[in-house]
N, C-alpha and C positions, 0 to 999 in steps of 0.2 A: 674286441674286434679291431682290426688294424684301421687307423684313421684314414679317411678319404683323402686323395691327393688334392682335393679342392677345399678341404675343411678350413684352410687358412684364410680364404677370402669369403667363404659363405657367411660367416657371422657378420662380417662388415656390410655385406650386401643386405642382409636382413635388417640391420640397424638403420641402413641408409633408407631402406623402403619404409620402415616404421616412422622415420623422421619426415619422409615425404608425406605420408598419410596424416600425420599430426599437423603439418604445416598446411596442408591442403584444407583440413577441417576448419582451421583458424582463418582462413583467407576470407577477406570481406564479402567476397561474392557468395560465400556459403552462409554468412550471417545476415545478410540483407539482399533484397532483390531489387536491382537497378532497372527502372523502367524509363524508357524515353517518353516525354510528355505526349499525350494523345492530342492529335490535331483537333482543333475545334471546328469539324465539319461532320456532316452525317456519316462519311465513310472514314472511320478512324484508321490510321495507317498502321502498319506492322510494328510491333514492339520488338526492339532489339534487347529481347529479355533473356535472362538466364533461365532456361527451361529446367525445372526441377522435378526430380521423380518424387511422386507422392505415394509412399508405400501403401497406404490403405487403399488406393485406387489402382496401383500398378499390377497387372494381372499376373506377372511372373513372381513365383514364391521366392526365388533366390534374391538375396540382397545384392544389389550392385551400386558401388559408389558413383555418383553422377559427375561427369566431366563438365565443369561449369565454364562456359565460353560465351562470349557475345556473338550471336549469330549474324552472319552476313558480312563480316569483315575478315579479310585474310590477313595473316601476320606471319613473320618469319618463324620457322620451327625453333623450339628451345634446344638447348644442348641435351643429348641423350642422357636419360636418368638411369641409375642402376636398376637392373633387372630385378623383379620381385624374387624372394627367396622361395624356392620350390622344394628343397630338401627338408627332411624331418629330423627330429631329435636335436642333436647338436650341430646340425648343418652338415651332417656327413651321410645320412641315410636317404636312399632314394625310396619313395613310396612303392609298395608292392603293387599297387593297382593304379591306374590313371583315373583320377576323379575329376571330371570336368567342372564340377560345382565349386572346386577349390582353386582352380587355376584360371577359369575364363575371365572372371572379373579383374582380378590383378594384372593379368597379362594385357587385357584389352586397355586398362587404365594406363599402363606403362606405355604401350604403343602410341596412344593418342597424346599423352602429355609430353612424350619425347618428340612429338612433331613428325612421326614417321608416316602419318597419313597425308601430309602436305607435300605438294609437287616439288618441294625443294629438299625432300628427304634423302635423296641419294646423290647429293653432291652440289656444292655451291658454284657460283659463276659471277661474272662481272655485273650482271643485272639482277638485283634483288634476290640473289641466291639461287638463280635459275640459269641452267646451262643453255645458252642460245644454240649451241652447236647441235643439240639433239631435239628432235621433234617431240613436242608433249604428246602424251597419250591421254585423251580426255573421254571420260564416260559420264554423261549426264544421267542421274538417277531419275526414273519416273516418279514424279512427286506423288506419294500416297495422300490420301485425305488427311488433313491435319488433326482432326479429332477421331480418326480411325484406330483400329487395332490390328495387329499383325495377323495375316492369315497365310495359307500355304502359297497363295499367288505372289505375296510379297517375299516369302522366304526363298522362292526358286529364283526370283530376279536378283535378290541380294547374293545369293551363292554363286550365280553365274557371272554377275558383273564383278563380284569381289575376286573371282578366279582371274579374270581378265586383268584386273587392276593389280593384284599382287604379282602376277607373272610379269607384267610390264615394268613394274617398280623394280623387281629383281633383275630384269634386263638392263637397268640403268636409265630408263626413260623417265623424264619429269612426268608424273602421273597424277591426274586430277580425277578423282571420283567425286563428282559434285552432288551433294545431297539437297534435299528440299522437300517441302510439303505444299499440298494444294488446298485452297480455301473451300473446295467442294461445295460450290453454291447450294445446289438443291439439297444435298445430303445434310449440310450443316444447318441450313435454315429449317429444315424440316425436324431435326432434332431439338433445336431451341423452341420452335412453335409447340412441340409436344410437351416440353418442359413447361412452357407458359400455361398450356391447357390445364395442367394439374393445379395451377394457381388460379384457374378461372379467368385467364387473360388471353386475348387474341393479339396478334400483331397489329391489326388495324386499330383496336382500341389503345394500344400503347403508343402508336405513331412510329414513323420511320426512324427518326434520330434515336429515340429511346430504345426501340427494337434493336437497332444496330449496336447500341451500347451493351445490350444484353448478350448479343452474339459475341462480341469481343470478350466479354467476361467468360463466356462459355469456352471460347477457344483458349483463353489464358489458363483456365482451370483444367480443361481436358487435353488441351493440345500438347504436343511434344511427346506423348507416350509412344507413338508409332516410331519416331526416331530413336527413342530409347530401346525399343524392342529390336530395331534393326542393328543396333549395337550388340545386342545379345547374340546375334548370329555372326558377329565378326566383321561387320561391314567396315572396311578400312577407307571410309569416305572422309574427306576433309571437312570436319564439322564446324571449323572456323569460317567456312564459307556457306553455311546453311541458308538456303533461301526459302521464302514464303511468298506465294503468288500475290499476296495483298500487302506486302511490304512497300514503302514508298518507291524504291527504285524499279520494282517490278509493275507497280501501278502506273508509273511514268512511262514505261516502255509500252504497256498496253494501250495507254492513251495515245502515245505517238504512233503506234502501228494503226490504229483506227484513223488517226488523222491523215497519215500518209496514204493509206489505202482509199480513203474518201477522196483525197485530193486527186488521185489517179482515176476516179471514176469507178473504183472497184467495189465500193460499199454503196448500197442504195436501199431505199425503203419501199416495200410493196406488199401486196396482198397475195399470199401463196398458201398452198397446203402445208400444215405442219402437224407433228405428233403433239397433241395437246392433253394435257393432264387436268381433268376437271377438279380433282382433289386438291393439287398443288397450285391450280390456276396459272400454269405457265406452260410454254412450249418446251419440249424435252428433246434431247438428242436421240438419235437411233440407237446408241449405246445403252440408253437408259430405258429401252423398251425391250421387254422379254416376251417371247412368243411361247405359248404352251398349247398342246393339243388338248382340246376340251369337248365334251359331248354338248352339242347344241342341237338346234333345229333348223330344217330347211323348209322354208314357207313357200308354197306354190300358190299363185293367184292369177287372176285375170287382168290384163290390160285391154280395156274395150277400145275397139277401133272408133275413131272419131267420125268416120263415114261408113255407109252400108258397103258391104262386100258382096260381090256377085256370087260367090260360092256359098253364101249363107253363113260363113264363119264370122262371129261378131267380136272375138277377142284373140289376143296374143298371149299364150301361157307364159309365165315368167317365174323364176324361183330366186329366193334371196334369204340371206341368213340375218339381215337386219332390216326388218319391215319398216321401222320408223323413218328410215332414209328415203322411203318411197316419196315422202313429202317434199324432198329436195331433188327429185329426178328431173332430168332435162332431155332425156332421150331413152329409147330402147334400141339395143344393138344386137344384130344377128350376123353370122358369118356369111360373106357374099356368095359363097359356094354351097350353102345349105339349101337344098331344094324345098324344104318344108316352108321357109319363109321368104324366099327369093321374091315372090309376087307382093310382099308387104313392104319392101324397101321403098322408102319415099313417102309411105302412107304416115298417118298421124294416129296416136292413141291418147287416151285421156287419163291423166293422173288420178287415181282414186282418191275420193273425198275433196279434191281440190278443184276439179273442173278444168284444169289446164290442159291444152293439147301440146304433146311433144312429138318429135318425129321418130320414125323407125329408120335406123341408119345401118350401114354394114362396115364391119371392121374385122380383119383377119385375127385380132387378139382373142376373139370369142372361142371358147372351147365348146364345140357342138355336142360333146358327149356329157357335159355337166349340166345337171338340172334339166331344163327344158330346151336348152340350146339358145335361149334368148336372155340377154343380160340388160338389167336395168342400169342406167348410167346416172350417178350422183356426183358430179365432179367436185363439189365443194366438201365431200365427205368420204372420199376413197382415192387413194393414190393412183390406182390403175385407171379408174374412172377419170381422174383429173388428166392424165396423159391422153385418154381418148377424147376428152372434151377439148384439149388444146388442138388435136388434129383435125376435129370437126367443128371448131369455133362455137362450141356450146356455151350457153350462159352458166354462171355460177349461182346457185341459190343456197345461202347458208341457212340452215333451220335450227342451229344449235347456239345457245348461250355458252359463256365460258365456264359456267358452273355444271354443264351437262343438262341443263333444261332446255326445252325448246322455245324458240323465239317467235315473233309475230308471223314469220314466213310459214309457220306451221298451222296457221289458221286456228281451228277450234282446239287444237292440241298445245297451244301456247301456255308455258308455265309448267308443263308436266316434265318429270324426270324422263330422261331418254328411254329407259327400260319400262317405266310405267306407260309411256306413250306407245311403246311397241305393243303392249297388250291391248290397250284401249283401241288403237288404230285397227288392229287385227280383228277385234271384236266388232268394230263398226264396218269394216269391210265384209265381214261375215253376214252382217244384217242386210248389206246391200247386194249379196249374192256374188261377191267378187273373190272369195277365197275358194280354193280347190282342195288342197290338203296340207298337212304338216307331217314331216318325217324326221326320224333321228338322224343326226349328221355330225360327224366329228370335223371340228374346224380349229383352225390356228388363230388364236386370240392374243392380241397384243396387250400386255399389262404393263403398268409402271413398275420399274425395278424398285422404286422407293416405297409407294404406297400401295401397290398391288391392284389398283383399279384399272378397269379396261381404258385403254388409250383411245382418244377419239381424233380421227383425222379431221382437222378443221381449217377452214380458210381464215387466215389471221393476218393483220398488218404487222410486219415484222422487218427488222434490219437483216439484210442479206450481203453476202460476199460473192462477186461474180467469180466463177471458178474455172470457166472454160480455157482461158490462157494459162492460169496458174496450173491447172491440171496437165496441160500439155508439156509445160516446163518440168513438172515433177516426172512425167512419163519419159520425157527425153533423157533426164538425168540417170534413169535406170538403163535405158537402151544405149546410152553413150558410154557407159561405165563409170560415170562420175559417182554413181551410187550403186553399191552392191548389196543384194538382199540374200540372206541365208536363212533357211535353205533356199535353194535357188527355184524350187517349185512354186514359190510365192510370187515370182516374177510375173507369171501368167495371170495370177489373181490381180496383182497390182495393176497390170496393164487393163484388165477388163473393167476394173472399177473406176479407174481414171478416165477411161474411154467413154463412160457412161455416167458422168458425174453431174449432179444437179447443183444449183446455187446453194450456198451454205447459210442457214438461218442461224444468225449469231446472237440474236436478242432473247432475253429471258425475262419473264414477268416476276421477277424476285426482287429483294432489297439487298440481300448479302451477295456481294460481288463487286466488280468494277462497273460503275455506273456508266452508261453510255454518254460520251462527251458532246452531246448534242443540245443546243438551246433553242427553244421556240419563241418566236415573238408572240406575246399574249395580247398586244393591242396595237392598233395603228396610231398614227400621229394625232388623228383627230379623237382618239379615245375609243374608237370602235374595237370591240373585242374580236381577237383572231382566234378561231377554234381549230384545234389540231385537224379535224376531219375535212374541213373545207379549204385549209390552206397548207397543203402538204410541203410546199416548197419554201415556206417561211420559216426557215430554220438556219442556223449556223453551227459549225463545228469548231470546237476550240479546246486547247490543252488544258484550260481552267476557265473560270467564269471571267476573269480579267481579259483574256484573249477573246473570249466569246463576245463581250461587250464591244471591244475594239473591232472586231470583224462586223458585228451587227451595225455599228456606226458607219462602217464603210458601205454597207448594203442599203441600209435604210435611212441613214442620216445621223447627225449629231445628237438629235433629241433622244436617242434610244439610251436607256440606262439599265442598270442590273435589275431593277425592279420591273422592267418590261420583258424580261426573259425568264423562261421556265425551262429547267433541265428535264431531259427525257427520264422518265421514271424507271425504265427498265435497266437491267444489267446485262453484261456480255456473257455468252456461253463460256463455261469454265474451259472448254477445249480451245477457245480463242486465246486465252491468256497462257494456257499451257502449251499452246502451239508455238509460243515465242521462247519456250524454255532454253534451248541450246544457246542462244545468243543474248537474250535479257539477263540471264543469270551471270553473265561475265562482263556486263557493263554497257550493252547496247541500250539506248542510242548515244548516251552522253559521251562516250569515249571513242566514237567512230573514227575521229581524226587523229588519235594518239597512237603512234606506232609502237609505244612501249606499254600499252595498256594490256589488261587481261583479255579484252576482247581480241586484240591483235595476237595475243599469245595462245589463247585457248579456243578460239574459234577459226574455222569450223571444228566441231568435236571430232573424235575418231570413230566411235561406235555408239549405236543407239541400240541397246538390248531391251526387249520388251516381249510380252506375249502376242501371239498371232492374232488374238481376238481384238486388238486395237490398232491393228496395222493401218486402217482407214481412218478411224475416228481421231487418232493422234499422230501417228507417224507420218501418213500423207499430208496432214495439215501442217505439220512442221516443216516438211519438205517444201510445200507450196509457200508458206509464209517465209521461210528462210531465203528462198531464191528471190522472191518478190521484194523483200525488204532489205536483204544484204547483198544481193547479187551472187551469193554462194549456196551450194548445197550444204545444209547444216551439219552433216556428218557424211562420212565416206562409206560406212557399212551399217547395215540394219541386221541385227541378229534376232531371230524370233525363236522363243521357246514355246512348248506346248503348255496345256493346262494340267494342273495337278488334280487328279481324281482319286476316288477311293480305291481300295484294293480290287474291287470288281469292275473298275473302269467307269463308275457312275459319277455324275457331277456332284461335288459336295455341296450340300445345302442344310440349313438349320431344320428345314420341313422334313427331310429325310432322316435326320439325325446321324449323318455320317461324316460331320465335319471334324477334321483332325487338327487340334490346336497346336501350332508349331512350337510355342513356349511350353506347353506340357511335354511335348516329345523332346525338346532339348533339356528339360529338366530331368528327364528319365535317362536319356541316352547320350546327351551331350550335342552341342552345335555342330561339331565335326562330323558325327554320324548322319545327322540330318542333312547337312550340306552335301556330303559325299552321295547319299542316296538320291537326292533330287537331281543332281547333275549327271549321275551315270544311270539313271532309270529309264532312259529312252534315247532314240535318235533325235537330233535337232528338229524342232518344230512339231514333234509328235507328243500327244498327251502322255502323262506319266501316271500310271497306277501306283499309289503310294501304299506299300505294304510294310507293316510294322516289323515283320520277320526280317526284311532286308535292312530296315534301320538298325535292328538289334545285331544283325550280322556284321553291319559296318562298324558298330560300337565295338564288336569283338575284333574287328580288323585293327582299330585303334589300340585296343589292349594288347593285340599281338605285337604290334610295333613297339608298344611300350615295354613289353617283356623283352624284346631284343635289345632296346636301349638299356634296360636294367642288367641284362646279361653282360653287355659290353662295359657298363658302368663298373660291375664287380670285377671283371677281368682286369680293368686298368688299374685297380688298387695295388696290384703287384709291381707297378713300375716305379723306379726311383726318379728323382727330380730331373736328372740328365736325360734319361730315357723319355720322360714325359715332355720335356722341352723339345727334344728332337722330334717327337711325335707330332706336336702341335705345329712345328715349323714345316713338317712334310705335308701338312693338309692345306697349305696356302694355294697350291695350283693342282691341276690334274696330274695324275701318275704318267710318267713319260713312257715312250715306246721301249726304251732300254730297260726301264725299271719293270714294265710288264713282262718282258722276255726273261728276266731273271727270276721270275716268281715260280712257285710250284704250280703244277697244271690246274688244280682246283682253284687257285687264286687267279691264275690268268683267266680262267673261265668267268669267275664272278666279276672281275674288274671288266672284262670284255662286255659281259651281259649288262652291266651297269652303264658302260658307254653306249651300248646300242639304246638302252632305255632312255638315256639322257637325249640322244638324237631323236628317238621316236616320240617322246613326250613334247620336246620343243617343237617339232614339225607339227604334231597334232594341235598344240595350242596356238601356233602361228596361223594355222588354217581354221581356228575356231572349232576344232573337233574334241569338245571338252570331254564327252562321255568316253571316246576312245582312249584319250589320254589317262583318264581315271582308271579304266580297265586295265591298261598296261601296267600301271603303278601297282594296283592290286596284286596282279599275277606275280610280278617280280617280287615284291616285298614279301608276300605270303609264301610263294614257292621257292623261288631262287635263294633269297636271303634267309628268311626265318626257318623254312623247313630243311633246306639243304646246307647253306654255308654255315649258319650257326652251329649245326651238329658236326660239320666237318671241323670247324675252328675248335671246337670243344675237344674233339678227338685228338687234334694235333697238339693242343696245349696240354692236355692231360698226358699224352705219350712222351712229350719232352720232359715233363716233371718226372716221369718214372724211369727214364733212361739214364744211363751213367755217362752221357757225352759231356764234352767240355762245357762248363758253366758259361763260358762266354758265348760259344755257339748256341747254347740254349737260349740265352738272353737275346741274341740277334734273331733267332727264329721265332721267339715269342713276340719281339717287337714288331717283326715284319708281318706276322699274323695279325697283330692287334692293329697294325697300320691299315692293312687292307680291310679288316672288319670295320673300323671306324671310317675309313675313307668311303666305303660303299654305303654304310649307314648314313653318314652326313649328307651324301649326295642324294640319297632317297629322301631325306628330310626335306632338302632344298626343292626337289621335284613336286613332293607331296604338299608342300606348305600352302600353295594357293588353294587346294582343295580342303585340307584339315589343318588350319592354321594353329590351333591351340595345342594339340598334342605334339606337333612338329616343333614349335617354338619352345615348348616346355622341355623337350629332350634336347634341344639345341643349347638351352641355358644350362642344363644339367651336365652335358657332356663336354669334354675339352674341344675347342674349336678355335681357329685363328683369331688372334686378338683384334685384327682389323674388321672381323665380321662379328661385331658385338651383338647384333640382333639378326635373327633369321629373316625377319620381314624385310630388311634392306640389305641382306647378303647378296653378293653377285650370283646370277644364275650360272649354273655349272657348264654352260655352252655359249659361246660367242654367237651372236646374231648380227649380221651385217646391216647397213642402212637400208638396204633393199628388203629388210625383214624376211631374209632367207637364212636358213641354217647353213653355216659353213662347213662344207665336207672335209672329212679326214682330219679334223682337229683333235679327235680323241682316239688313241690307239686301241686296236682290238686284235686278239689272236683268234682267227676263226678256226684254226686247226685245233686248238686247245678246246674251244667250245664244241666243235663237232665230237671230239673224243669224249668229253665229259657228258655230252647228251647221250652218247652210247652207253655210258655207265648208268645214267639215269633211266634209260630204256631197259637195261637189264635189271635194275632194282624194281622198276614198276612191273615187269613181266613176272618177276619172282614174288612180289607182293600179291599180285593178281592171282597167282597160282595158289599161294597160301590162303587167300580169301576163298577161292573156289573150293578148296579141299579142306577148309575149316582147320587149318593147323593152329595149334595153341599159340597165342601171341608171344608168350615168353619162351616158347621152345625154338631153339636153334637147330637148324637142319644142315644137311651137307649140300653141296652144289658143285657142279662142274661146268664151268663156262669155256665153250670152245670158240676160238677166235682164229680165223684163217690168216689175217694180216699180222705179220710179225711185230710191226712197229705198234699197232694198236694193241696187240697182246701184251707187249712190254708196258705199255702205259697203264693198262688196266691192272696188270700185276702190281705195279707201283701204288695203285689206288685200292688194292685189295682190303686193306682195313676199313676204308670207306664203304665198299661193297658189302663187306661182312656186317658192318654196323647197320646200314640202312636196310638191308634185306634180311637181317637177323639169321645170318649164316655163322656156323661154327667156324672161326677162323682156321682151326686145325683140319677142317674138312672141306676147305675151299681150294678148288684146283682151277687154274686158268690154263688151258691147254691149246694145242693147235687142232687136235682131233680127239674124239672121245677115247678115254684110257680103258674104260670098262664098257661092256656091252650094254647099250641102252634098251636092249630087248629084255633085260632081267625084269622080274615082276615088280610092279609098282613104280616105275620110273616115269616121271613127268618130263616129257621133252617140250622145250619152248623154242620157238623160232623168233628171235628178237628182230633180225634183219638179215641182209645178205652178209654171210661170213660171220655171223654171231648167233650162237645157239646155246641153249642151256639144258643140262640134264639135273633133275631133282630126284635123287634116289630116296623116295618116301614110301618104302614098301608097306609100312604099317598104316599109311594115312591115305593112300590113293585109292579112289573108286575108279576102277578101270573103265567101266562103261561110261562114267561121267567124263573121264578124260577123253575117251573116244568121240563123244558127242562134242565136247569142246573143240577138238581138232577138226572135226568136220565142219563145224560152224566157221572156224577160222579159215578152212579151205575154200568153203563156199563164198565168203566175203572177199578173200584174196582173188578168187577166180572171177568174181563179178567185176572187181576193179580192173583186173587184167583185160577182160573182154572189152570194157570201155576204152582203155588205152590202146588196144589193138585196133578197135574200130576207128579211132581217131587217127592213128597212124596210117590206116588203110584209106583214108580220105586224102584224095589227090590235091584237093583244095588247100587242106591244112598243110600238106608237105610243101606245096608250091608258094603259099603266101606267108606262112608263119616264119618268124626269124629263126635262123639255123639253131641259135642257142636254145630257143624254145623246144624245137623238135628234138634236139639232143637231149634235153632234160626229160621229156616224155619218153624217149627210147630207153634212157637210164632207169626210169621208174618202172617200165614194163619189165626190163631184165631183172630188176630187183624182186618184183612180184613173181617172176617165173622161178627164181632161186628159192623164194619162200614157199612156193607150191611143191617144189621138189623136196624141200626139207620136211614140210608137213606130210607129204606122202610117205617118206621114210619113217616118220614118226608113227604113222598110222599102221604101217606094215610091222613095226616092231611091237607096237601095242597088241596088234591082233595075234602075234605069235606067242604072247605070254601075258600073265597078269594075274593078280588075285584081288578079291574084294578088299576094300580098305576097312579098317576097323571103325567102329562108330564113335561119334563124338557127342558131347553133351550140348545143350543149349547155352550153357555158361561159357563153354569154349567158343561157340559161334559168336556170342555177344562181345566177348573180350577181342576176338580177332577183328570183328567189324569196327570196334572202337579204335583199334590200333590203326587199321587201314585209313579210317576217315580222319584220324588225327595227323597222319603223315608220319607216325613214329617209325 
């Protein structure tokens, strides 16, 4: 076999790559693990540790060499390293198939170690290698749980964010995709507690400091897998800047945020209703509460009137789903317009078993159709009752302990579990004649996302953030255009939520997390003990214990020492620390005054991409905290993706057994196929049903592209050194207008369509329309490039080898064809790279490309984008006439293919055809392309005629007449193959379809409002379309007349014939 033109340097690249791997394996960071000393305090700080992949625990079966970096510190990118060797054999053979398992690991390692993921990757400047003249593009990664594993929710955000990042990097912007992980307070603590349970240990018996040491050990052992798994998907994040929400710099930022907000009066301590987890013994956020429809009971009972009633009625009937909360009732509420109970408003009723009198009140909240139309009000144990209680100044009676048992306010039921108390209370009420009935009832039950137990609304003393003014600022950011939310339909949801926002509970009764920086005075100067419950105001806020002591001395006197203070036991809500993510990760607050800092350079961020389900829990809080603490909206755009569901549209869950593991999927189909499937699976913000058939189809798409690359690779082997050098030089920039004009018509078409694609994809990505950009790429690469132009180039290259023309002319023609082929392919790779980075980079490294563009990941985007982030019009030449002509050829071919399929012509059988073209210029151009027409439509070249009018009577038996468009018709004389009756039916269906379309256009043209108001160009276009349809109707009518005048039944065909033809049509051959 002839040596590859690249065989001279491939062995060198392979040797360099081998040397890199060996050197890396011997690097000290691979032989020992460097750990920063753990601070000697209960909350150990984050370790700047080299996170190592542990194969026995790592879920992905494919081995990946780990990139060892010190997390949390940026560094200048190293010089680009040699690309990994991707050819086989002696370095000259391109693999026959694309095998992701062989290329993903070495390519990712090469990208990362070459510094391509860092914001300095695409060009140095006078300041630390960053160009000041270009605005950075910053994407903060939503921090996943540090001890978690990759699921499809992570996979989709990695895919979308990485597309944004790679696109902007290729545009030449300094691009920072900032990764990190979250300490995940409740989730991580719960995992460690369960681990301790297996040893017979509780966290209480272990003690806070020892327990936290165990959590850090767990984090060190289990943490980091999620980051490794995101690498598997190709996330081009700057891992040198990896952040963790409990590392020292982040902890300092969290403390500072609490301190500043408290100083502003925006943080306070109070008793309010919260979501309480009896199992976890902590308040939990709304996001950690899942609601399920469950079969329960509706209990009807009597609320006895406290005084005699004139009409003899002694009770008010009430219904509830939670009888145990009757013990905490402080009112019964009816609708003010309910005639059944209007006379009882203002009266009193007696709480069963308690003897307390409570009022009957009126409120429009009551649903008169539910239950009895009378609602018991328990403000301390129901959020809706709590709001009603505030409106009517009702007292709060808490009957629940934090472990879910009843307290002293429950009287005789004290100490019982809430559900046991329910049964006992109902039994007691029955004995007292107070029960009416119990009926089945489907209800919405709140359960803990972590433990699964029923969440209890509970009045609890917690720390809160005042959100009224902060919410207004966040709302104003969206209405004034400082913040854009995509899809735009979420603006209304954003507005509704922020307009009715309650204060935010930020304290959690956990040990793992950011401990609240509040210190309480434990004794007075005379030694008298100070209790938390009786002296709420006796505390100070400090950034550390030393500042707390200093501030305490200022408040209470110099006698106060560290031993007189006790730090708050609670930690902050995880959403509080992650709410600082966009600015704390780049140096806030310590570098606020440094104009050359990362904070000045990379904040505010550009885009925050995440799932719509955490729009309020995370995004809104980032906006509120960002504006309040930095004075700026933390990002200019919020892009919301939908949830990934199973093929049937159901939510994935372990219980249903429908969870699809992304790493299992990438193992089978490759990361490119999964990424492409996720981002093109639906419109922005809509849920995505994940179908494995689509993943497989997109794997086939990658293989289709690989086959195109392999075909080009093979064709290039015939070039000599001079031709090859000239070819590479020609690829530096776009083909010029003069060069396009000199090309053959099929080449002018493919180049023009390629340029249209570049502009369309660029505009789509600038507008964050990822799915549409991906679909345009698929259509062009599969249809125009692979199915059409590759076949055309093969025909032309083969024809030139067979002709006896001058060898120099043959070489020029061959070089020109190969240039167009490679030009279109390379630009397709550029456009597709953000979506499918592995297959595109692999082909880029295998095929010749400009020396200045050594890596596709940092190659310049094939279209210029101005500073205003708008596509510059007219920069890429296009020949619209050539495209229109070639599309006519395609329409003719598709019509003939469809007819062959309809009449089940054998796939390998070539038939005769007469193409009738009324326009002389078009006829001449189609004649020049007759070999292409014959090849793609399987026409016998000796029996193909392209004429002005039919040369033989179309009324002869068995002629299929096709109307392609105005002025273009085809006769297929298939006397032995045509079923005349079936052809008649086909023409009648086509006539009915065209007639219907014409009727619609005629009605539109008959609408005076349309004629008067529509632009003249639009009206003219509609009229032209109507004229074309009329011409088609006339041609169809003539065909039907001819068919009715003659015809014979077609000969039968076998099932084998049908199968072969179907396969041929579906494959596009």
